[in-house]
TORDODO-412255 format. One record per residue (C-alpha): residue in three letters; x, y, z. Coordinates in steps of 0.25 Angstrom, whole numbers, padded with zeros to 4 digits, always signed. Example, Ala and Ser with C-alpha at 12.3 -4.5 7.8 and 13.67 -1.06 7.14 Angstrom:
ALA+0049-0018+0031 SER+0055-0004+0029 
***
This chain:
UNK-0142+0126-0049 UNK-0135+0128-0063 UNK-0123+0132-0057 UNK-0123+0119-0047 UNK-0128+0110-0059 UNK-0116+0116-0068 UNK-0107+0110-0056 UNK-0113+0098-0054 UNK-0109+0097-0068 UNK-0096+0103-0070 UNK-0089+0097-0058 UNK-0097+0082-0063 UNK-0088+0082-0076 UNK-0077+0081-0070 UNK-0069+0069-0073 UNK-0057+0072-0064 UNK-0053+0079-0051 UNK-0048+0093-0056 UNK-0049+0103-0044 UNK-0047+0115-0052 UNK-0061+0111-0061 UNK-0067+0111-0050 UNK-0064+0121-0043 UNK-0068+0128-0056 UNK-0081+0121-0057 UNK-0086+0126-0042 UNK-0081+0140-0045 UNK-0088+0143-0055 UNK-0101+0138-0048 UNK-0099+0138-0034 UNK-0115+0135-0028 UNK-0114+0119-0026 UNK-0102+0123-0022 UNK-0106+0133-0012 UNK-0117+0120-0007 UNK-0107+0109-0005 UNK-0098+0121+0005 UNK-0108+0122+0012 UNK-0111+0107+0014 UNK-0096+0105+0016 UNK-0091+0114+0022 UNK-0099+0116+0034 UNK-0099+0103+0041 UNK-0084+0104+0037 UNK-0083+0117+0045 UNK-0092+0114+0058 UNK-0083+0100+0059 UNK-0072+0108+0059 UNK-0075+0118+0067 UNK-0078+0107+0075 UNK-0065+0101+0078 UNK-0059+0114+0078 UNK-0066+0119+0090 UNK-0063+0101+0096 UNK-0048+0107+0089 UNK-0048+0120+0100 UNK-0055+0112+0111 UNK-0044+0101+0113 UNK-0057+0090+0107 UNK-0049+0086+0096 UNK-0037+0082+0107 UNK-0047+0070+0108 UNK-0044+0059+0101 UNK-0058+0055+0104 UNK-0065+0068+0098 UNK-0054+0068+0087 UNK-0061+0057+0083 UNK-0076+0061+0083 UNK-0071+0072+0074 UNK-0063+0062+0064 UNK-0076+0055+0064 UNK-0082+0068+0060 UNK-0076+0071+0050 UNK-0077+0059+0044 UNK-0092+0060+0045 UNK-0091+0075+0040 UNK-0083+0069+0027 UNK-0096+0055+0023 UNK-0105+0069+0024 UNK-0099+0078+0016 UNK-0100+0068+0005 UNK-0089+0060-0006 UNK-0078+0069-0007 UNK-0076+0071+0008 UNK-0076+0057+0009 UNK-0066+0055+0003 UNK-0057+0067+0007 UNK-0061+0060+0020 UNK-0055+0046+0013 UNK-0044+0052+0008 UNK-0039+0059+0021 UNK-0039+0046+0028 UNK-0028+0045+0020 UNK-0021+0057+0025 UNK-0013+0055+0040 UNK-0006+0068+0035 UNK-0017+0076+0034 UNK-0025+0072+0046 UNK-0024+0067+0057 UNK-0025+0051+0063 UNK-0038+0051+0069 UNK-0044+0058+0057 UNK-0038+0048+0047 UNK-0043+0038+0056 UNK-0058+0042+0053 UNK-0056+0045+0041 UNK-0053+0033+0036 UNK-0066+0027+0042 UNK-0072+0038+0030 UNK-0084+0027+0026 UNK-0085+0032+0008 UNK-0099+0026+0008 UNK-0110+0035+0006 UNK-0126+0032+0005 UNK-0131+0028-0008 UNK-0137+0037-0021 UNK-0150+0033-0028 UNK-0151+0023-0036 UNK-0158+0030-0048 UNK-0143+0041-0047 UNK-0136+0028-0049 UNK-0145+0021-0061 UNK-0145+0038-0066 UNK-0129+0036-0065 UNK-0129+0023-0073 UNK-0137+0029-0085 UNK-0129+0041-0086 UNK-0116+0034-0086 UNK-0117+0023-0092 UNK-0128+0028-0104 UNK-0137+0016-0098 UNK-0147+0014-0088 UNK-0145+0004-0078 UNK-0154-0004-0082 UNK-0148-0005-0095 UNK-0132-0008-0089 UNK-0135-0017-0079 UNK-0147-0030-0079 UNK-0147-0028-0064 UNK-0145-0013-0054 UNK-0145-0013-0039 UNK-0152-0001-0036 UNK-0148-0001-0022 UNK-0132+0005-0021 UNK-0122-0009-0017 UNK-0114+0001-0011 UNK-0111+0018-0008 UNK-0100+0025-0006 UNK-0096+0040-0009 UNK-0094+0041-0022 UNK-0107+0031-0028 UNK-0113+0018-0025 UNK-0112+0004-0031 UNK-0124-0005-0037 UNK-0123-0020-0040 UNK-0130-0022-0054 UNK-0128-0034-0065 UNK-0125-0032-0079 UNK-0135-0038-0088 UNK-0122-0049-0091 UNK-0127-0054-0079 UNK-0113-0047-0072 UNK-0115-0042-0060 UNK-0109-0026-0055 UNK-0107-0017-0046 UNK-0108-0003-0052 UNK-0105+0009-0045 UNK-0113+0022-0047 UNK-0106+0036-0043 UNK-0115+0044-0035 UNK-0123+0057-0043 UNK-0116+0070-0041 UNK-0103+0063-0035 UNK-0090+0068-0046 UNK-0100+0083-0042 UNK-0098+0082-0025 UNK-0087+0075-0026 UNK-0082+0088-0033 UNK-0086+0100-0027 UNK-0082+0090-0012 UNK-0068+0090-0016 UNK-0071+0106-0021 UNK-0072+0108-0008 UNK-0062+0100+0000 UNK-0052+0102-0009 UNK-0055+0118-0005 UNK-0056+0116+0010 UNK-0040+0108+0006 UNK-0036+0121+0001 UNK-0040+0130+0012 UNK-0034+0117+0023 UNK-0021+0118+0016 UNK-0021+0134+0015 UNK-0025+0139+0030 UNK-0021+0125+0037 UNK-0007+0123+0038 UNK-0006+0112+0047 UNK-0010+0101+0036 UNK+0002+0099+0029 UNK-0005+0090+0017 UNK-0009+0095+0004 UNK-0024+0094+0005 UNK-0027+0099-0008 UNK-0019+0089-0014 UNK-0025+0079-0005 UNK-0040+0085-0010 UNK-0035+0085-0026 UNK-0032+0069-0023 UNK-0045+0066-0017 UNK-0051+0074-0026 UNK-0042+0064-0040 UNK-0045+0052-0034 UNK-0060+0054-0032 UNK-0064+0059-0046 UNK-0055+0045-0049 UNK-0063+0037-0041 UNK-0075+0043-0045 UNK-0073+0040-0061 UNK-0080+0025-0061 UNK-0072+0023-0075 UNK-0058+0026-0067 UNK-0063+0014-0055 UNK-0064+0003-0068 UNK-0050+0006-0073 UNK-0046+0007-0061 UNK-0050-0007-0056 UNK-0049-0012-0071 UNK-0032-0006-0066 UNK-0034-0013-0054 UNK-0036-0027-0059 UNK-0024-0027-0068 UNK-0014-0025-0059 UNK-0020-0036-0051 UNK-0022-0045-0060 UNK-0014-0057-0057 UNK-0017-0055-0043 UNK-0030-0064-0043 UNK-0032-0062-0028 UNK-0038-0048-0031 UNK-0049-0046-0041 UNK-0058-0034-0047 UNK-0071-0031-0051 UNK-0073-0030-0066 UNK-0076-0016-0071 UNK-0089-0014-0082 UNK-0083-0002-0087 UNK-0093-0002-0099 UNK-0103+0001-0086 UNK-0093+0009-0079 UNK-0093+0025-0080 UNK-0086+0039-0071 UNK-0098+0035-0062 UNK-0102+0021-0066 UNK-0095+0008-0063 UNK-0098-0005-0066 UNK-0090-0018-0060 UNK-0091-0033-0059 UNK-0097-0037-0043 UNK-0093-0041-0035 UNK-0097-0051-0025 UNK-0087-0052-0012 UNK-0082-0049+0002 UNK-0077-0039+0010 UNK-0062-0041+0016 UNK-0070-0036+0031 UNK-0080-0046+0029 UNK-0071-0057+0034 UNK-0081-0068+0037 UNK-0087-0066+0024 UNK-0073-0068+0019 UNK-0072-0080+0025 UNK-0084-0086+0020 UNK-0078-0086+0005 UNK-0067-0093+0012 UNK-0056-0086+0012 UNK-0048-0080+0021 UNK-0050-0065+0024 UNK-0035-0065+0027 UNK-0029-0070+0013 UNK-0038-0059+0006 UNK-0031-0047+0017 UNK-0019-0053+0009 UNK-0021-0052-0006 UNK-0029-0036-0001 UNK-0015-0031+0006 UNK-0007-0039-0005 UNK-0015-0031-0016 UNK-0015-0018-0009 UNK+0001-0019-0008 UNK+0000-0022-0023 UNK-0007-0011-0027 UNK+0001-0001-0019 UNK+0015-0007-0021 UNK+0016-0014-0034 UNK+0004-0009-0044 UNK+0004+0005-0038 UNK-0011+0007-0040 UNK-0022+0004-0029 UNK-0034+0004-0022 UNK-0034+0013-0014 UNK-0048+0012-0006 UNK-0048-0006-0003 UNK-0059-0004+0009 UNK-0067-0019+0012 UNK-0077-0014+0005 UNK-0068-0013-0011 UNK-0061-0027-0008 UNK-0069-0039-0008 UNK-0066-0055-0004 UNK-0072-0064-0015 UNK-0074-0076-0013 UNK-0063-0082-0021 UNK-0054-0075-0012 UNK-0049-0064-0020 UNK-0048-0049-0017 UNK-0059-0038-0025 UNK-0055-0025-0026 UNK-0068-0016-0029 UNK-0068+0002-0032 UNK-0055+0007-0038 UNK-0061+0021-0038 UNK-0049+0023-0030 UNK-0035+0018-0033 UNK-0021+0026-0032 UNK-0007+0024-0037 UNK+0006+0021-0032 UNK+0019+0027-0040 UNK+0030+0017-0040 UNK+0039+0026-0031 UNK+0029+0028-0021 UNK+0028+0012-0023 UNK+0043+0010-0021 UNK+0043+0019-0009 UNK+0032+0014-0001 UNK+0040+0000-0001 UNK+0051+0008+0003 UNK+0045+0014+0014 UNK+0042+0001+0018 UNK+0058-0004+0018 UNK+0060+0008+0027 UNK+0050+0005+0036 UNK+0053-0007+0038 UNK+0066-0005+0039 UNK+0063+0005+0048 UNK+0072+0016+0039 UNK+0063+0028+0042 UNK+0073+0040+0039 UNK+0071+0031+0024 UNK+0056+0031+0027 UNK+0054+0046+0029 UNK+0062+0048+0015 UNK+0053+0038+0010 UNK+0038+0044+0015 UNK+0045+0056+0007 UNK+0047+0048-0005 UNK+0033+0044-0007 UNK+0030+0058-0005 UNK+0024+0059+0010 UNK+0031+0069+0015 UNK+0040+0082+0006 UNK+0055+0079+0002 UNK+0058+0094+0012 UNK+0051+0086+0026 UNK+0063+0085+0037 UNK+0060+0071+0039 UNK+0069+0069+0052 UNK+0056+0069+0061 UNK+0049+0060+0053 UNK+0060+0049+0056 UNK+0056+0047+0067 UNK+0043+0049+0067 UNK+0043+0036+0059 UNK+0052+0030+0068 UNK+0042+0031+0080 UNK+0029+0025+0071 UNK+0035+0013+0063 UNK+0048+0008+0072 UNK+0035+0003+0082 UNK+0027-0003+0071 UNK+0039-0010+0065 UNK+0044-0016+0076 UNK+0037-0028+0075 UNK+0037-0027+0059 UNK+0030-0023+0049 UNK+0023-0034+0047 UNK+0015-0030+0064 UNK+0015-0016+0060 UNK+0002-0009+0061 UNK+0000-0003+0048 UNK-0014+0007+0057 UNK-0006+0010+0069 UNK+0006+0014+0057 UNK-0002+0024+0049 UNK-0008+0030+0061 UNK+0006+0032+0066 UNK+0008+0037+0051 UNK-0006+0046+0051 UNK+0000+0053+0063 UNK+0014+0057+0058 UNK+0010+0061+0043 UNK+0002+0071+0050 UNK+0013+0077+0059 UNK+0024+0075+0049 UNK+0023+0082+0034 UNK+0018+0070+0027 UNK+0007+0072+0014 UNK+0002+0058+0010 UNK+0003+0055-0006 UNK-0011+0052-0011 UNK-0007+0036-0014 UNK-0003+0035+0000 UNK-0014+0039+0005 UNK-0024+0030-0002 UNK-0014+0019+0001 UNK-0014+0021+0016 UNK-0029+0021+0016 UNK-0028+0007+0007 UNK-0021-0001+0016 UNK-0028+0006+0029 UNK-0039+0000+0021 UNK-0032-0012+0017 UNK-0030-0014+0031 UNK-0043-0012+0038 UNK-0048-0023+0030 UNK-0035-0032+0032 UNK-0040-0028+0048 UNK-0053-0034+0048 UNK-0049-0048+0043 UNK-0036-0048+0053 UNK-0033-0038+0064 UNK-0019-0043+0064 UNK-0017-0036+0051 UNK-0004-0030+0047 UNK-0006-0023+0035 UNK+0008-0019+0033 UNK+0013-0032+0039 UNK+0005-0039+0026 UNK+0009-0030+0017 UNK+0026-0033+0020 UNK+0027-0043+0012 UNK+0021-0037+0002 UNK+0032-0024+0003 UNK+0042-0035+0005 UNK+0038-0042-0007 UNK+0039-0030-0016 UNK+0053-0028-0011 UNK+0059-0039-0015 UNK+0053-0040-0028 UNK+0051-0026-0032 UNK+0064-0021-0041 UNK+0061-0006-0042 UNK+0076-0002-0038 UNK+0070+0007-0027 UNK+0065-0006-0019 UNK+0075-0013-0021 UNK+0084-0002-0012 UNK+0072-0003-0002 UNK+0076-0019-0002 UNK+0092-0016-0001 UNK+0087-0007+0012 UNK+0075-0018+0017 UNK+0088-0028+0018 UNK+0097-0021+0023 UNK+0102-0011+0036 UNK+0116-0005+0033 UNK+0122-0012+0025 UNK+0118-0025+0032 UNK+0109-0035+0026 UNK+0098-0040+0033 UNK+0094-0053+0033 UNK+0081-0051+0042 UNK+0076-0043+0032 UNK+0079-0051+0017 UNK+0069-0063+0026 UNK+0059-0054+0033 UNK+0057-0048+0015 UNK+0059-0061+0009 UNK+0049-0068+0019 UNK+0038-0055+0018 UNK+0041-0056+0005 UNK+0038-0072+0004 UNK+0024-0068+0011 UNK+0018-0064-0001 UNK+0007-0074-0009 UNK+0008-0066-0022 UNK+0025-0067-0020 UNK+0034-0074-0034 UNK+0042-0082-0021 UNK+0053-0085-0036 UNK+0051-0068-0040 UNK+0055-0065-0022 UNK+0066-0076-0024 UNK+0071-0068-0037 UNK+0069-0053-0030 UNK+0081-0060-0018 UNK+0087-0065-0027 UNK+0089-0053-0035 UNK+0091-0044-0022 UNK+0103-0055-0020 UNK+0111-0050-0034 UNK+0104-0037-0035 UNK+0112-0024-0031 UNK+0105-0023-0018 UNK+0110-0036-0015 UNK+0123-0036-0015 UNK+0129-0035+0000 UNK+0118-0048+0002 UNK+0126-0054-0010 UNK+0140-0052-0003 UNK+0134-0056+0010 UNK+0129-0070+0001 UNK+0144-0071-0003 UNK+0151-0068+0009 UNK+0142-0079+0016 UNK+0145-0090+0003 UNK+0159-0086+0005 UNK+0161-0090+0021 UNK+0152-0103+0018 UNK+0161-0106+0008 UNK+0172-0104+0016 UNK+0168-0110+0029 UNK+0165-0122+0020 UNK+0181-0120+0015 UNK+0184-0120+0031 UNK+0174-0132+0034 UNK+0183-0141+0020 UNK+0197-0135+0030 UNK+0192-0141+0042 UNK+0189-0154+0035 UNK+0203-0154+0029 UNK+0209-0151+0041 UNK+0205-0162+0051 UNK+0211-0172+0039 UNK+0225-0166+0042 UNK+0236-0173+0051 UNK+0235-0163+0064 UNK+0247-0159+0060 UNK+0243-0152+0048 UNK+0228-0146+0053 UNK+0226-0133+0055 UNK+0222-0131+0069 UNK+0217-0115+0066 UNK+0204-0120+0058 UNK+0189-0117+0067 UNK+0176-0119+0061 UNK+0165-0112+0069 UNK+0152-0108+0068 UNK+0158-0094+0070 UNK+0165-0096+0055 UNK+0154-0094+0048 UNK+0153-0083+0044 UNK+0139-0078+0041 UNK+0133-0090+0031 UNK+0119-0083+0038 UNK+0117-0075+0027 UNK+0116-0085+0013 UNK+0109-0094+0024 UNK+0097-0083+0028 UNK+0098-0077+0013 UNK+0093-0095+0010 UNK+0084-0095+0023 UNK+0076-0083+0018 UNK+0073-0089+0005 UNK+0070-0101+0009 UNK+0061-0096+0017 UNK+0052-0091+0007 UNK+0037-0099+0005 UNK+0037-0106-0007 UNK+0051-0107-0008 UNK+0056-0121-0015 UNK+0067-0125-0022 UNK+0066-0125-0035 UNK+0066-0112-0032 UNK+0078-0110-0024 UNK+0084-0116-0036 UNK+0079-0108-0048 UNK+0084-0099-0040 UNK+0097-0102-0036 UNK+0100-0105-0051 UNK+0096-0089-0053 UNK+0105-0085-0043 UNK+0117-0093-0048 UNK+0116-0086-0064 UNK+0114-0073-0057 UNK+0127-0067-0062 UNK+0128-0060-0048 UNK+0132-0075-0043 UNK+0142-0076-0050 UNK+0149-0064-0042 UNK+0145-0068-0029 UNK+0152-0083-0034 UNK+0166-0077-0038 UNK+0166-0067-0025 UNK+0163-0083-0016 UNK+0174-0089-0022 UNK+0183-0076-0021 UNK+0178-0075-0006 UNK+0181-0089-0003 UNK+0193-0091-0009 UNK+0199-0079-0001 UNK+0191-0083+0011 UNK+0198-0096+0007 UNK+0214-0090+0006 UNK+0211-0081+0018 UNK+0209-0096+0026 UNK+0221-0102+0020 UNK+0230-0091+0023 UNK+0224-0091+0038 UNK+0225-0106+0041 UNK+0240-0104+0035 UNK+0241-0096+0045 UNK+0236-0102+0056 UNK+0225-0092+0060 UNK+0213-0099+0066 UNK+0202-0101+0055 
***
C-alpha cells in the first residue's frame, strides 16, 4: 500500500510531461502499474483477438462489420478512461495512422463522463485555494452543470454578486493520466518495433498527446490562454471571452465569468434571440481563419458546447485548455498550397507538402502527383467555393494512409478544428461549404499580406506561363471584397502596390501598351477627320479604320471594370487613389514609355502613309 501511495504522490507532483521521469516512477514501484496493466491490457487483447479473427476469416472486408468493430473500439476507449479518450481523439485526426472507417467512428468520441462527488469537489477548493467554498463563494451549486473526462463545472456566485463558473479537476486525474500514458507509450514502442506496416511515429504521437494533456490539466495555463486569445481578438467586436478570476484559480480549480448563451447548433434558440444563425457561422469561420492564418494561435477544440451565441450577436469562446500554434512558415505554406491547389499545379502542391512536413524530403513524389490530381481535379471542376471539404478530406485520408505521409501535430489539430466547425455550420445550413466560406479570406490575405513568399504566390495565381490571367485577378479581388472586415481602401492600396511592384512589371507593360495603342488610335481618328476635309486630289486612299484596329484596349477596361465592381467604392476614394498613382515614381517612367511608344507609332504611321501602305 505504501508503494502504491508513493506512486500516487510522486506522479501527482509532475508539473509537465516527461516520459523519462514517468518511466522512473513506475520502474521503482511497479505494483500499481501491474494492477492497471491488468485492467487495460486484458480488454485490449480480447478486442485485438476478435479483430484478428474477423480479419482471418474475411469478415473485415464487409464495411458493416468493420464499422461495428470501429464502434466497439471507440466504446472501449471510453471505458478505459481519460487518457485513452484523449488518445482516441488524437487518432481521430490521423488518417496516416488509422483507416477511414475507424477515423469516422473516433470522430464521434464523446469527451463526457459521469460527474464525481461534490464532497471531493469542495475538498479540492479548500486544498488548492486555501479557503472553504463558503469563504470563497456566496453560493455554490453542489450538483455539477456538466462533466467531462478531465473535470466538471459548477455554478456559483461570488460575495461581490458576480455569477461564475467553477471548473474543478477530477481527483487523482494527474496520477491516472500519467500511468495510462506510460502504458499507452509502451504499447506504441512495442508496435513501432514489431509491427512494420505502421509508418508514423506512434511514440512521438503519444509524447505530443502527453504534452497537450498536461497543459490541459493546468488550469492556470488555461486562464492565461484565454487572456491571450482575448488580447489577440480585442479589435473584433463580434468575439468575446469570459473574464478569468486568476486570484481564484489554481492548477486544479478555474473560476471564470458565467456566460448565458445559446449553442450554435440550437438554431431555434439563436433565432429567438433575433439573430441570423448564418451570420454567426460567418463570424466563426472568419475568426477561425484569423486564428490560423494571422495570429498563428488557435482554439483546437471548437465543439458546439465551446462556442455560444450571445443575445447581442457576439460569439463567446469557452474552454481554452487545448490551444495550438502555427508558425509563420507554416501559415505561409498553407496559403501557398491553396494557390497551387486552385491553379491545379499538383506538382508544386506535392512539394508544398514536403515543405509543410507532411512528407520526408527523400520521398518519391512521382506517384503522389497523379494521386493528388485524382483526388482534387473533379472537386475543383465546380470551383473552390463548391468543394465538399468532408469528401476531399475523406479522399485525402485514403491517400495519406496509402502513401508515406506523416501529419505534423499542428495540422492534425487544424483539421479537427475545421471539421468540427463545418459540422456546426452544417447544422445551420445543410449547403454550407467551408472551403467556399474560407476562400475569400485566403484571397484577402493573398492581396494584403506583404510577405515576399505570398507576393510570389500572388504572381503564380495571376500568371499562367507568363500570360496574365485577368479572370484570376477579377476572381481574387471579387472574393477578397466579400470579406466584411476588409478595408476597401487597403485592398485598393494592395492592388496599386502590386501594379507598381517588381511582380507587377508584366501588368505595367500591358497597361503601357494599351494606353499607347489608345493614343495611336486617337491620332488615326484625327488624321481620318483631317483627311475628310481635304480636296479629293490630296486625300489619302490608304486609310482604313475598323474595330480590328483597336488593338487590345481590353486590359485597361478590364482593370477599371474589376475595380468598379468592388462594393463601397466611391468617387472620392477613386480620386484619392488616382492622386496616389500620379505621385508614384514609376508613373513618370510609365508616362515616358507611353510617350516614346506613341511617338514611335506616329512616325511609323506617317512613313507608311507617305509610302502608300494601307492603314
